[in-house]
FIBARO-594805 format. One record per atom (N, C-alpha, C): residue number from 1; residue in three letters; atom name; x, y, z. Coordinates in nm, 3 decimals, padded with zeros to 5 digits. Last residue first. Example, Ala and Ser with C-alpha at 12.3 -4.5 7.8 and 13.67 -1.06 7.14 Angstrom:
residues 2
<seq 2 | type SER | atom N | x 01.285 | y -00.225 | z 00.708>
<seq 2 | type SER | atom CA | x 01.367 | y -00.106 | z 00.714>
<seq 2 | type SER | atom C | x 01.290 | y 00.003 | z 00.787>
<seq 1 | type ALA | atom N | x 01.319 | y -00.569 | z 00.780>
<seq 1 | type ALA | atom CA | x 01.230 | y -00.450 | z 00.780>
<seq 1 | type ALA | atom C | x 01.320 | y -00.330 | z 00.780>
END
This chain:
residues 111
<seq 111 | type UNK | atom N | x 00.564 | y -00.233 | z 00.249>
<seq 111 | type UNK | atom CA | x 00.604 | y -00.332 | z 00.150>
<seq 111 | type UNK | atom C | x 00.530 | y -00.458 | z 00.163>
<seq 110 | type UNK | atom N | x 00.421 | y 00.092 | z 00.262>
<seq 110 | type UNK | atom CA | x 00.461 | y -00.032 | z 00.325>
<seq 110 | type UNK | atom C | x 00.494 | y -00.130 | z 00.214>
<seq 109 | type UNK | atom N | x 00.386 | y 00.442 | z 00.321>
<seq 109 | type UNK | atom CA | x 00.409 | y 00.330 | z 00.231>
<seq 109 | type UNK | atom C | x 00.450 | y 00.209 | z 00.313>
<seq 108 | type UNK | atom N | x 00.222 | y 00.758 | z 00.327>
<seq 108 | type UNK | atom CA | x 00.271 | y 00.638 | z 00.393>
<seq 108 | type UNK | atom C | x 00.300 | y 00.535 | z 00.287>
<seq 107 | type UNK | atom N | x 00.229 | y 01.122 | z 00.329>
<seq 107 | type UNK | atom CA | x 00.215 | y 00.991 | z 00.268>
<seq 107 | type UNK | atom C | x 00.265 | y 00.880 | z 00.356>
<seq 106 | type UNK | atom N | x 00.072 | y 01.443 | z 00.332>
<seq 106 | type UNK | atom CA | x 00.148 | y 01.341 | z 00.401>
<seq 106 | type UNK | atom C | x 00.126 | y 01.206 | z 00.334>
<seq 105 | type UNK | atom N | x -00.099 | y 01.619 | z 00.191>
<seq 105 | type UNK | atom CA | x 00.045 | y 01.639 | z 00.184>
<seq 105 | type UNK | atom C | x 00.129 | y 01.531 | z 00.249>
<seq 104 | type UNK | atom N | x -00.357 | y 01.448 | z 00.003>
<seq 104 | type UNK | atom CA | x -00.310 | y 01.517 | z 00.123>
<seq 104 | type UNK | atom C | x -00.159 | y 01.527 | z 00.118>
<seq 103 | type UNK | atom N | x -00.559 | y 01.476 | z -00.287>
<seq 103 | type UNK | atom CA | x -00.442 | y 01.423 | z -00.220>
<seq 103 | type UNK | atom C | x -00.400 | y 01.512 | z -00.104>
<seq 102 | type UNK | atom N | x -00.908 | y 01.444 | z -00.273>
<seq 102 | type UNK | atom CA | x -00.794 | y 01.529 | z -00.306>
<seq 102 | type UNK | atom C | x -00.674 | y 01.479 | z -00.227>
<seq 101 | type UNK | atom N | x -01.113 | y 01.196 | z -00.384>
<seq 101 | type UNK | atom CA | x -01.030 | y 01.234 | z -00.269>
<seq 101 | type UNK | atom C | x -00.914 | y 01.318 | z -00.319>
<seq 100 | type UNK | atom N | x -01.434 | y 01.126 | z -00.468>
<seq 100 | type UNK | atom CA | x -01.314 | y 01.191 | z -00.520>
<seq 100 | type UNK | atom C | x -01.236 | y 01.243 | z -00.399>
<seq 99 | type UNK | atom N | x -01.601 | y 00.807 | z -00.438>
<seq 99 | type UNK | atom CA | x -01.575 | y 00.945 | z -00.399>
<seq 99 | type UNK | atom C | x -01.447 | y 00.996 | z -00.465>
<seq 98 | type UNK | atom N | x -01.760 | y 00.614 | z -00.702>
<seq 98 | type UNK | atom CA | x -01.655 | y 00.635 | z -00.603>
<seq 98 | type UNK | atom C | x -01.642 | y 00.782 | z -00.564>
<seq 97 | type UNK | atom N | x -02.119 | y 00.548 | z -00.726>
<seq 97 | type UNK | atom CA | x -01.988 | y 00.584 | z -00.777>
<seq 97 | type UNK | atom C | x -01.888 | y 00.611 | z -00.667>
<seq 96 | type UNK | atom N | x -02.348 | y 00.462 | z -00.607>
<seq 96 | type UNK | atom CA | x -02.358 | y 00.576 | z -00.698>
<seq 96 | type UNK | atom C | x -02.223 | y 00.627 | z -00.748>
<seq 95 | type UNK | atom N | x -02.539 | y 00.184 | z -00.497>
<seq 95 | type UNK | atom CA | x -02.407 | y 00.240 | z -00.526>
<seq 95 | type UNK | atom C | x -02.418 | y 00.350 | z -00.631>
<seq 94 | type UNK | atom N | x -02.810 | y 00.219 | z -00.282>
<seq 94 | type UNK | atom CA | x -02.775 | y 00.199 | z -00.422>
<seq 94 | type UNK | atom C | x -02.637 | y 00.261 | z -00.445>
<seq 93 | type UNK | atom N | x -02.931 | y 00.252 | z -00.033>
<seq 93 | type UNK | atom CA | x -02.810 | y 00.168 | z -00.045>
<seq 93 | type UNK | atom C | x -02.777 | y 00.131 | z -00.188>
<seq 92 | type UNK | atom N | x -03.117 | y 00.445 | z -00.018>
<seq 92 | type UNK | atom CA | x -03.167 | y 00.311 | z -00.048>
<seq 92 | type UNK | atom C | x -03.054 | y 00.210 | z -00.067>
<seq 91 | type UNK | atom N | x -02.961 | y 00.670 | z 00.005>
<seq 91 | type UNK | atom CA | x -03.031 | y 00.626 | z 00.125>
<seq 91 | type UNK | atom C | x -03.089 | y 00.485 | z 00.107>
<seq 90 | type UNK | atom N | x -02.669 | y 00.580 | z -00.195>
<seq 90 | type UNK | atom CA | x -02.792 | y 00.656 | z -00.169>
<seq 90 | type UNK | atom C | x -02.853 | y 00.605 | z -00.039>
<seq 89 | type UNK | atom N | x -02.312 | y 00.579 | z -00.154>
<seq 89 | type UNK | atom CA | x -02.441 | y 00.511 | z -00.160>
<seq 89 | type UNK | atom C | x -02.555 | y 00.608 | z -00.134>
<seq 88 | type UNK | atom N | x -01.985 | y 00.557 | z -00.291>
<seq 88 | type UNK | atom CA | x -02.089 | y 00.640 | z -00.231>
<seq 88 | type UNK | atom C | x -02.222 | y 00.566 | z -00.252>
<seq 87 | type UNK | atom N | x -01.709 | y 00.344 | z -00.226>
<seq 87 | type UNK | atom CA | x -01.828 | y 00.376 | z -00.305>
<seq 87 | type UNK | atom C | x -01.920 | y 00.464 | z -00.223>
<seq 86 | type UNK | atom N | x -01.353 | y 00.285 | z -00.253>
<seq 86 | type UNK | atom CA | x -01.474 | y 00.324 | z -00.180>
<seq 86 | type UNK | atom C | x -01.587 | y 00.347 | z -00.278>
<seq 85 | type UNK | atom N | x -01.010 | y 00.208 | z -00.207>
<seq 85 | type UNK | atom CA | x -01.136 | y 00.185 | z -00.279>
<seq 85 | type UNK | atom C | x -01.254 | y 00.223 | z -00.191>
<seq 84 | type UNK | atom N | x -00.759 | y 00.449 | z -00.157>
<seq 84 | type UNK | atom CA | x -00.841 | y 00.343 | z -00.097>
<seq 84 | type UNK | atom C | x -00.973 | y 00.331 | z -00.173>
<seq 83 | type UNK | atom N | x -00.604 | y 00.660 | z -00.245>
<seq 83 | type UNK | atom CA | x -00.636 | y 00.555 | z -00.343>
<seq 83 | type UNK | atom C | x -00.717 | y 00.439 | z -00.283>
<seq 82 | type UNK | atom N | x -00.552 | y 00.821 | z -00.029>
<seq 82 | type UNK | atom CA | x -00.632 | y 00.877 | z -00.139>
<seq 82 | type UNK | atom C | x -00.674 | y 00.771 | z -00.241>
<seq 81 | type UNK | atom N | x -00.608 | y 00.604 | z 00.254>
<seq 81 | type UNK | atom CA | x -00.521 | y 00.683 | z 00.168>
<seq 81 | type UNK | atom C | x -00.604 | y 00.727 | z 00.048>
<seq 80 | type UNK | atom N | x -00.695 | y 00.527 | z 00.585>
<seq 80 | type UNK | atom CA | x -00.741 | y 00.558 | z 00.449>
<seq 80 | type UNK | atom C | x -00.634 | y 00.640 | z 00.378>
<seq 79 | type UNK | atom N | x -00.609 | y 00.244 | z 00.793>
<seq 79 | type UNK | atom CA | x -00.612 | y 00.387 | z 00.762>
<seq 79 | type UNK | atom C | x -00.658 | y 00.405 | z 00.618>
<seq 78 | type UNK | atom N | x -00.793 | y -00.026 | z 00.940>
<seq 78 | type UNK | atom CA | x -00.711 | y 00.026 | z 00.829>
<seq 78 | type UNK | atom C | x -00.724 | y 00.178 | z 00.815>
<seq 77 | type UNK | atom N | x -00.770 | y -00.095 | z 01.290>
<seq 77 | type UNK | atom CA | x -00.854 | y -00.052 | z 01.176>
<seq 77 | type UNK | atom C | x -00.766 | y 00.007 | z 01.067>
<seq 76 | type UNK | atom N | x -00.608 | y -00.148 | z 01.508>
<seq 76 | type UNK | atom CA | x -00.666 | y -00.260 | z 01.437>
<seq 76 | type UNK | atom C | x -00.753 | y -00.225 | z 01.318>
<seq 75 | type UNK | atom N | x -00.510 | y 00.106 | z 01.580>
<seq 75 | type UNK | atom CA | x -00.598 | y 00.033 | z 01.673>
<seq 75 | type UNK | atom C | x -00.673 | y -00.079 | z 01.601>
<seq 74 | type UNK | atom N | x -00.451 | y 00.141 | z 01.252>
<seq 74 | type UNK | atom CA | x -00.454 | y 00.221 | z 01.374>
<seq 74 | type UNK | atom C | x -00.555 | y 00.153 | z 01.464>
<seq 73 | type UNK | atom N | x -00.250 | y -00.011 | z 00.995>
<seq 73 | type UNK | atom CA | x -00.360 | y -00.014 | z 01.091>
<seq 73 | type UNK | atom C | x -00.340 | y 00.087 | z 01.203>
<seq 72 | type UNK | atom N | x -00.201 | y -00.020 | z 00.646>
<seq 72 | type UNK | atom CA | x -00.149 | y 00.023 | z 00.775>
<seq 72 | type UNK | atom C | x -00.268 | y 00.032 | z 00.870>
<seq 71 | type UNK | atom N | x -00.314 | y -00.302 | z 00.451>
<seq 71 | type UNK | atom CA | x -00.321 | y -00.163 | z 00.494>
<seq 71 | type UNK | atom C | x -00.249 | y -00.141 | z 00.627>
<seq 70 | type UNK | atom N | x -00.338 | y -00.536 | z 00.304>
<seq 70 | type UNK | atom CA | x -00.208 | y -00.504 | z 00.365>
<seq 70 | type UNK | atom C | x -00.201 | y -00.359 | z 00.412>
<seq 69 | type UNK | atom N | x -00.591 | y -00.541 | z 00.191>
<seq 69 | type UNK | atom CA | x -00.562 | y -00.633 | z 00.302>
<seq 69 | type UNK | atom C | x -00.433 | y -00.597 | z 00.373>
<seq 68 | type UNK | atom N | x -00.724 | y -00.213 | z 00.128>
<seq 68 | type UNK | atom CA | x -00.643 | y -00.329 | z 00.090>
<seq 68 | type UNK | atom C | x -00.617 | y -00.415 | z 00.214>
<seq 67 | type UNK | atom N | x -01.061 | y -00.107 | z 00.219>
<seq 67 | type UNK | atom CA | x -00.916 | y -00.097 | z 00.219>
<seq 67 | type UNK | atom C | x -00.848 | y -00.227 | z 00.173>
<seq 66 | type UNK | atom N | x -01.327 | y 00.026 | z 00.124>
<seq 66 | type UNK | atom CA | x -01.281 | y -00.112 | z 00.111>
<seq 66 | type UNK | atom C | x -01.128 | y -00.110 | z 00.103>
<seq 65 | type UNK | atom N | x -01.583 | y 00.233 | z 00.264>
<seq 65 | type UNK | atom CA | x -01.444 | y 00.215 | z 00.222>
<seq 65 | type UNK | atom C | x -01.410 | y 00.067 | z 00.220>
<seq 64 | type UNK | atom N | x -01.876 | y 00.396 | z 00.183>
<seq 64 | type UNK | atom CA | x -01.819 | y 00.273 | z 00.240>
<seq 64 | type UNK | atom C | x -01.682 | y 00.251 | z 00.179>
<seq 63 | type UNK | atom N | x -02.061 | y 00.683 | z 00.257>
<seq 63 | type UNK | atom CA | x -01.947 | y 00.626 | z 00.184>
<seq 63 | type UNK | atom C | x -01.902 | y 00.502 | z 00.258>
<seq 62 | type UNK | atom N | x -02.394 | y 00.825 | z 00.213>
<seq 62 | type UNK | atom CA | x -02.286 | y 00.762 | z 00.290>
<seq 62 | type UNK | atom C | x -02.176 | y 00.714 | z 00.196>
<seq 61 | type UNK | atom N | x -02.554 | y 00.962 | z 00.033>
<seq 61 | type UNK | atom CA | x -02.566 | y 00.995 | z 00.175>
<seq 61 | type UNK | atom C | x -02.456 | y 00.934 | z 00.261>
<seq 60 | type UNK | atom N | x -02.630 | y 01.102 | z -00.283>
<seq 60 | type UNK | atom CA | x -02.540 | y 01.018 | z -00.206>
<seq 60 | type UNK | atom C | x -02.555 | y 01.059 | z -00.060>
<seq 59 | type UNK | atom N | x -02.974 | y 01.157 | z -00.384>
<seq 59 | type UNK | atom CA | x -02.842 | y 01.200 | z -00.339>
<seq 59 | type UNK | atom C | x -02.760 | y 01.089 | z -00.273>
<seq 58 | type UNK | atom N | x -03.181 | y 01.167 | z -00.591>
<seq 58 | type UNK | atom CA | x -03.125 | y 01.043 | z -00.537>
<seq 58 | type UNK | atom C | x -02.985 | y 01.074 | z -00.487>
<seq 57 | type UNK | atom N | x -03.462 | y 01.349 | z -00.702>
<seq 57 | type UNK | atom CA | x -03.339 | y 01.348 | z -00.623>
<seq 57 | type UNK | atom C | x -03.305 | y 01.208 | z -00.571>
<seq 56 | type UNK | atom N | x -03.568 | y 01.316 | z -01.033>
<seq 56 | type UNK | atom CA | x -03.602 | y 01.283 | z -00.894>
<seq 56 | type UNK | atom C | x -03.472 | y 01.277 | z -00.815>
<seq 55 | type UNK | atom N | x -03.502 | y 01.343 | z -01.300>
<seq 55 | type UNK | atom CA | x -03.539 | y 01.464 | z -01.225>
<seq 55 | type UNK | atom C | x -03.588 | y 01.438 | z -01.082>
<seq 54 | type UNK | atom N | x -03.398 | y 01.089 | z -01.359>
<seq 54 | type UNK | atom CA | x -03.525 | y 01.134 | z -01.418>
<seq 54 | type UNK | atom C | x -03.586 | y 01.250 | z -01.338>
<seq 53 | type UNK | atom N | x -03.218 | y 01.119 | z -01.078>
<seq 53 | type UNK | atom CA | x -03.250 | y 01.020 | z -01.181>
<seq 53 | type UNK | atom C | x -03.389 | y 01.057 | z -01.231>
<seq 52 | type UNK | atom N | x -02.958 | y 01.329 | z -00.944>
<seq 52 | type UNK | atom CA | x -03.098 | y 01.300 | z -00.974>
<seq 52 | type UNK | atom C | x -03.107 | y 01.190 | z -01.079>
<seq 51 | type UNK | atom N | x -02.737 | y 01.466 | z -00.705>
<seq 51 | type UNK | atom CA | x -02.764 | y 01.360 | z -00.802>
<seq 51 | type UNK | atom C | x -02.914 | y 01.338 | z -00.818>
<seq 50 | type UNK | atom N | x -02.627 | y 01.655 | z -00.538>
<seq 50 | type UNK | atom CA | x -02.739 | y 01.697 | z -00.624>
<seq 50 | type UNK | atom C | x -02.777 | y 01.591 | z -00.728>
<seq 49 | type UNK | atom N | x -02.522 | y 01.659 | z -00.203>
<seq 49 | type UNK | atom CA | x -02.520 | y 01.586 | z -00.331>
<seq 49 | type UNK | atom C | x -02.645 | y 01.623 | z -00.410>
<seq 48 | type UNK | atom N | x -02.505 | y 01.776 | z 00.052>
<seq 48 | type UNK | atom CA | x -02.505 | y 01.861 | z -00.067>
<seq 48 | type UNK | atom C | x -02.498 | y 01.790 | z -00.200>
<seq 47 | type UNK | atom N | x -02.306 | y 01.538 | z 00.225>
<seq 47 | type UNK | atom CA | x -02.405 | y 01.646 | z 00.228>
<seq 47 | type UNK | atom C | x -02.393 | y 01.727 | z 00.099>
<seq 46 | type UNK | atom N | x -02.243 | y 01.215 | z 00.344>
<seq 46 | type UNK | atom CA | x -02.235 | y 01.307 | z 00.229>
<seq 46 | type UNK | atom C | x -02.343 | y 01.413 | z 00.247>
<seq 45 | type UNK | atom N | x -02.041 | y 01.058 | z 00.599>
<seq 45 | type UNK | atom CA | x -02.168 | y 01.101 | z 00.541>
<seq 45 | type UNK | atom C | x -02.143 | y 01.200 | z 00.427>
<seq 44 | type UNK | atom N | x -01.876 | y 00.778 | z 00.733>
<seq 44 | type UNK | atom CA | x -01.865 | y 00.900 | z 00.654>
<seq 44 | type UNK | atom C | x -02.001 | y 00.933 | z 00.592>
<seq 43 | type UNK | atom N | x -01.764 | y 00.620 | z 01.023>
<seq 43 | type UNK | atom CA | x -01.880 | y 00.644 | z 00.937>
<seq 43 | type UNK | atom C | x -01.860 | y 00.778 | z 00.866>
<seq 42 | type UNK | atom N | x -01.467 | y 00.423 | z 01.053>
<seq 42 | type UNK | atom CA | x -01.542 | y 00.545 | z 01.082>
<seq 42 | type UNK | atom C | x -01.655 | y 00.561 | z 00.980>
<seq 41 | type UNK | atom N | x -01.322 | y 00.213 | z 00.953>
<seq 41 | type UNK | atom CA | x -01.436 | y 00.180 | z 01.039>
<seq 41 | type UNK | atom C | x -01.517 | y 00.304 | z 01.078>
<seq 40 | type UNK | atom N | x -01.107 | y 00.315 | z 00.817>
<seq 40 | type UNK | atom CA | x -01.215 | y 00.257 | z 00.737>
<seq 40 | type UNK | atom C | x -01.337 | y 00.222 | z 00.822>
<seq 39 | type UNK | atom N | x -01.029 | y 00.618 | z 01.002>
<seq 39 | type UNK | atom CA | x -01.001 | y 00.483 | z 00.953>
<seq 39 | type UNK | atom C | x -01.123 | y 00.432 | z 00.876>
<seq 38 | type UNK | atom N | x -00.889 | y 00.953 | z 01.021>
<seq 38 | type UNK | atom CA | x -00.998 | y 00.856 | z 01.023>
<seq 38 | type UNK | atom C | x -00.952 | y 00.720 | z 00.971>
<seq 37 | type UNK | atom N | x -00.689 | y 01.139 | z 01.221>
<seq 37 | type UNK | atom CA | x -00.679 | y 01.048 | z 01.106>
<seq 37 | type UNK | atom C | x -00.793 | y 00.947 | z 01.114>
<seq 36 | type UNK | atom N | x -00.723 | y 01.483 | z 01.318>
<seq 36 | type UNK | atom CA | x -00.745 | y 01.340 | z 01.340>
<seq 36 | type UNK | atom C | x -00.738 | y 01.261 | z 01.210>
<seq 35 | type UNK | atom N | x -00.460 | y 01.723 | z 01.294>
<seq 35 | type UNK | atom CA | x -00.591 | y 01.678 | z 01.246>
<seq 35 | type UNK | atom C | x -00.607 | y 01.528 | z 01.267>
<seq 34 | type UNK | atom N | x -00.200 | y 01.796 | z 01.357>
<seq 34 | type UNK | atom CA | x -00.306 | y 01.835 | z 01.449>
<seq 34 | type UNK | atom C | x -00.445 | y 01.789 | z 01.409>
<seq 33 | type UNK | atom N | x -00.049 | y 01.671 | z 01.162>
<seq 33 | type UNK | atom CA | x -00.059 | y 01.816 | z 01.159>
<seq 33 | type UNK | atom C | x -00.176 | y 01.865 | z 01.244>
<seq 32 | type UNK | atom N | x -00.236 | y 01.398 | z 01.241>
<seq 32 | type UNK | atom CA | x -00.131 | y 01.445 | z 01.149>
<seq 32 | type UNK | atom C | x -00.153 | y 01.594 | z 01.134>
<seq 31 | type UNK | atom N | x -00.311 | y 01.175 | z 01.510>
<seq 31 | type UNK | atom CA | x -00.328 | y 01.302 | z 01.441>
<seq 31 | type UNK | atom C | x -00.209 | y 01.328 | z 01.349>
<seq 30 | type UNK | atom N | x -00.492 | y 00.921 | z 01.674>
<seq 30 | type UNK | atom CA | x -00.378 | y 00.956 | z 01.590>
<seq 30 | type UNK | atom C | x -00.410 | y 01.085 | z 01.513>
<seq 29 | type UNK | atom N | x -00.699 | y 00.818 | z 01.812>
<seq 29 | type UNK | atom CA | x -00.635 | y 00.936 | z 01.871>
<seq 29 | type UNK | atom C | x -00.517 | y 00.983 | z 01.789>
<seq 28 | type UNK | atom N | x -00.988 | y 00.715 | z 01.623>
<seq 28 | type UNK | atom CA | x -00.849 | y 00.700 | z 01.666>
<seq 28 | type UNK | atom C | x -00.798 | y 00.830 | z 01.727>
<seq 27 | type UNK | atom N | x -01.243 | y 00.791 | z 01.538>
<seq 27 | type UNK | atom CA | x -01.230 | y 00.714 | z 01.661>
<seq 27 | type UNK | atom C | x -01.086 | y 00.699 | z 01.710>
<seq 26 | type UNK | atom N | x -01.313 | y 01.124 | z 01.427>
<seq 26 | type UNK | atom CA | x -01.254 | y 00.992 | z 01.404>
<seq 26 | type UNK | atom C | x -01.224 | y 00.923 | z 01.537>
<seq 25 | type UNK | atom N | x -01.622 | y 01.272 | z 01.519>
<seq 25 | type UNK | atom CA | x -01.476 | y 01.277 | z 01.529>
<seq 25 | type UNK | atom C | x -01.421 | y 01.136 | z 01.506>
<seq 24 | type UNK | atom N | x -01.870 | y 01.179 | z 01.275>
<seq 24 | type UNK | atom CA | x -01.829 | y 01.226 | z 01.408>
<seq 24 | type UNK | atom C | x -01.678 | y 01.230 | z 01.409>
<seq 23 | type UNK | atom N | x -01.881 | y 01.134 | z 01.007>
<seq 23 | type UNK | atom CA | x -02.006 | y 01.170 | z 01.074>
<seq 23 | type UNK | atom C | x -01.979 | y 01.222 | z 01.215>
<seq 22 | type UNK | atom N | x -01.631 | y 01.271 | z 00.793>
<seq 22 | type UNK | atom CA | x -01.666 | y 01.176 | z 00.898>
<seq 22 | type UNK | atom C | x -01.791 | y 01.225 | z 00.971>
<seq 21 | type UNK | atom N | x -01.760 | y 01.379 | z 00.471>
<seq 21 | type UNK | atom CA | x -01.688 | y 01.405 | z 00.597>
<seq 21 | type UNK | atom C | x -01.723 | y 01.295 | z 00.696>
<seq 20 | type UNK | atom N | x -01.805 | y 01.508 | z 00.149>
<seq 20 | type UNK | atom CA | x -01.793 | y 01.387 | z 00.230>
<seq 20 | type UNK | atom C | x -01.711 | y 01.421 | z 00.354>
<seq 19 | type UNK | atom N | x -02.026 | y 01.706 | z -00.040>
<seq 19 | type UNK | atom CA | x -01.912 | y 01.705 | z 00.053>
<seq 19 | type UNK | atom C | x -01.918 | y 01.580 | z 00.140>
<seq 18 | type UNK | atom N | x -02.110 | y 01.649 | z -00.386>
<seq 18 | type UNK | atom CA | x -02.146 | y 01.658 | z -00.244>
<seq 18 | type UNK | atom C | x -02.023 | y 01.645 | z -00.156>
<seq 17 | type UNK | atom N | x -02.042 | y 01.604 | z -00.653>
<seq 17 | type UNK | atom CA | x -02.002 | y 01.729 | z -00.590>
<seq 17 | type UNK | atom C | x -02.042 | y 01.747 | z -00.446>
<seq 16 | type UNK | atom N | x -02.085 | y 01.358 | z -00.752>
<seq 16 | type UNK | atom CA | x -02.179 | y 01.462 | z -00.796>
<seq 16 | type UNK | atom C | x -02.152 | y 01.595 | z -00.727>
<seq 15 | type UNK | atom N | x -01.918 | y 01.175 | z -00.635>
<seq 15 | type UNK | atom CA | x -01.898 | y 01.202 | z -00.778>
<seq 15 | type UNK | atom C | x -01.989 | y 01.313 | z -00.833>
<seq 14 | type UNK | atom N | x -01.843 | y 01.342 | z -00.322>
<seq 14 | type UNK | atom CA | x -01.906 | y 01.235 | z -00.396>
<seq 14 | type UNK | atom C | x -01.888 | y 01.267 | z -00.545>
<seq 13 | type UNK | atom N | x -01.520 | y 01.442 | z -00.194>
<seq 13 | type UNK | atom CA | x -01.654 | y 01.470 | z -00.245>
<seq 13 | type UNK | atom C | x -01.710 | y 01.345 | z -00.311>
<seq 12 | type UNK | atom N | x -01.285 | y 01.566 | z 00.034>
<seq 12 | type UNK | atom CA | x -01.345 | y 01.447 | z -00.026>
<seq 12 | type UNK | atom C | x -01.484 | y 01.485 | z -00.072>
<seq 11 | type UNK | atom N | x -00.997 | y 01.702 | z 00.144>
<seq 11 | type UNK | atom CA | x -01.116 | y 01.737 | z 00.066>
<seq 11 | type UNK | atom C | x -01.165 | y 01.612 | z -00.005>
<seq 10 | type UNK | atom N | x -00.877 | y 01.657 | z 00.477>
<seq 10 | type UNK | atom CA | x -00.877 | y 01.619 | z 00.336>
<seq 10 | type UNK | atom C | x -01.008 | y 01.658 | z 00.268>
<seq 9 | type UNK | atom N | x -00.879 | y 01.699 | z 00.746>
<seq 9 | type UNK | atom CA | x -00.871 | y 01.818 | z 00.661>
<seq 9 | type UNK | atom C | x -00.872 | y 01.786 | z 00.513>
<seq 8 | type UNK | atom N | x -00.870 | y 01.454 | z 00.865>
<seq 8 | type UNK | atom CA | x -00.995 | y 01.530 | z 00.878>
<seq 8 | type UNK | atom C | x -00.994 | y 01.657 | z 00.794>
<seq 7 | type UNK | atom N | x -00.687 | y 01.271 | z 00.613>
<seq 7 | type UNK | atom CA | x -00.710 | y 01.316 | z 00.749>
<seq 7 | type UNK | atom C | x -00.835 | y 01.402 | z 00.751>
<seq 6 | type UNK | atom N | x -00.540 | y 01.017 | z 00.427>
<seq 6 | type UNK | atom CA | x -00.661 | y 01.098 | z 00.442>
<seq 6 | type UNK | atom C | x -00.665 | y 01.142 | z 00.588>
<seq 5 | type UNK | atom N | x -00.209 | y 00.998 | z 00.299>
<seq 5 | type UNK | atom CA | x -00.306 | y 00.974 | z 00.405>
<seq 5 | type UNK | atom C | x -00.424 | y 01.069 | z 00.398>
<seq 4 | type UNK | atom N | x -00.121 | y 00.894 | z -00.021>
<seq 4 | type UNK | atom CA | x -00.131 | y 01.007 | z 00.071>
<seq 4 | type UNK | atom C | x -00.241 | y 00.980 | z 00.172>
<seq 3 | type UNK | atom N | x 00.044 | y 00.575 | z -00.065>
<seq 3 | type UNK | atom CA | x -00.046 | y 00.684 | z -00.100>
<seq 3 | type UNK | atom C | x -00.044 | y 00.793 | z 00.004>
<seq 2 | type UNK | atom N | x 00.053 | y 00.220 | z -00.079>
<seq 2 | type UNK | atom CA | x 00.120 | y 00.349 | z -00.071>
<seq 2 | type UNK | atom C | x 00.020 | y 00.455 | z -00.112>
<seq 1 | type UNK | atom N | x 00.084 | y -00.117 | z 00.000>
<seq 1 | type UNK | atom CA | x 00.000 | y 00.000 | z 00.000>
<seq 1 | type UNK | atom C | x 00.089 | y 00.123 | z 00.000>
END
């Protein structure tokens, strides 16, 4: 695994421009540049998604992350990097595409 770490200051959006953020403070006490580092077990919500199907709103509301098996762990939970696989979902749990993660200035790598 290699990539730029996602932290609470990372810009993440759904494929339709909605803002993605942890639903609450990340559960780990690990911080980078003073910002908490979320893990794949944290709940992420989407706000402001304007996705429609046949002019009916079907906004993204949550994100589910699927980290690699060889991920770096914090308290047993995989950290997120800009390339971690994920999908945004509607309230009906319909997949609506991957989130867009702006790269963060810090990186990690493992062999």
